[in-house]
C-alpha positions, 0 to 999 in steps of 0.5 A: 361354912355347912351351906357353903359345902351343899353349893360346894359339893353340888358344883363339883357333882356337876363336873361329872356331867361331861364324861357322859355328856359330850360322847353322847351329843354325837350319837343322839340328838340334843332333844332325845338326851335332856329329855330323857334325863328329865325323865329319869330327874323327875322319878328320882326327884318325885321318890326323895319327896314322897318316899323319902322326906314324906313331906307335904308339897307347897300349893303357893302359886308364886312359889310354884310360878316360881319354879315354872320359869325356873325349870323352863329357862334353866333347866329345859333350854339352858341345857339345850343351850349348854349340850349344844355347844358341845359340838362346836366347841370344846366342853372345858370351854363351855364349862369356862364361859357358863361362869360368865354368870355370877357377872349377870347375876350381879348385873341383874341383883342391881337391875331388880333388888337394888344393890350399888355397882361400884366402878370396879365392877365394871373394871374387873367385868371388862378383863373377865369378857376380854378372858373369856373372849380368849378364852373361846379364841385363843388365836383369834377371829381366825378364819379358821376358827369361824368355818368351824363354827366354833362362835355358834358354840360360845353363844350357846354356851353363853346363853345358857350362861345367862339363862341358868343366871335368871334362874338363881335369882328367879330360885333365891326368890323363890327358895324363900317359900319352897323348900330345896328338895320341894324346888328341885322337884319343879324345876325337873317336872316343869323342865320335862313339860316343857321338853315334852312340848318340844318334842312333839314338834321335832319329828326326829326326836319322837323317832329316835326316843323309843330306840335310845330307851331300848340301848341299856347302856344309854340309859345307864349314862343319861340315869347317871346325869339325871342322879349325881350331876342332875339331882344330886347336885341339883338338890345340894346347890339349893339346900345351900343357897337357902342360906346363902347369898346369891353371890355368895353362892355364885362364887363358890360354883368356880368348884364346878368349872376347876373340877370340870377341867380336871376331869375333862383332862383326864378322862376325855382326853379334851386339852386347853391350849397354854392362852386358853388357861391363861385365860381360863385363870384369868377369868377365874380371877376376876369373876374372885374379884367381882364377887369378893365386891359383890358380897 
């Protein structure tokens, strides 16, 4: 029960992320936001591991390789795609689309781990995909919505979901050889390394970052993102995932979109249309059924 609480609480902390991430996307480039977020996250995780826990770092190369893949795919690129999606669609839509992740996780478990899938999985999966479509395009693919590039936001959100799903599978395997706090540190470290390489090839971020560092208000927002939904959320999630099935943890992650919708509507005045609310309910119900079938 305690492990389930860790995952639920960690996922709920992720919901606070939008309060700061969404407003900043209109002022700062996405790469600069995610890069500085990882700088703070690595510092926080290092203090936790070396000064508070005082555990020796594991050096098994397979575990390090797994952590590197999680960092590059799940922490760097997925976060970039997810943040970019905020520029094109309502963040609540991005967050709910991200919850197609359980379907991808279960499919990958079948593909790589030999878990069986029933016909019910495909039926509920089809319903979830239909709900995700109407969540993204409540009026269908009308010309006006395509002109505002909402389809780009949907693709970015779904790409982030797929990368996070892959990271969940790799992370679960890595946690057999590495503690959750160490995986958290390595995740942000390798994510930062990948982002640093990207910054070197993006002139805008190289010029922009020194000015962002000089803005204390922006730095406080990025520090909060790195500490609360970043380090604390991920560390708690990994602590629970260590002893839970990936399919069960994926189900418990639904605390994230549910809390995020409330937070966005209350603090950012980002509301969903009635059609989107119905689609969101159907999407969550379908994912619940899929997760139950898999469990």
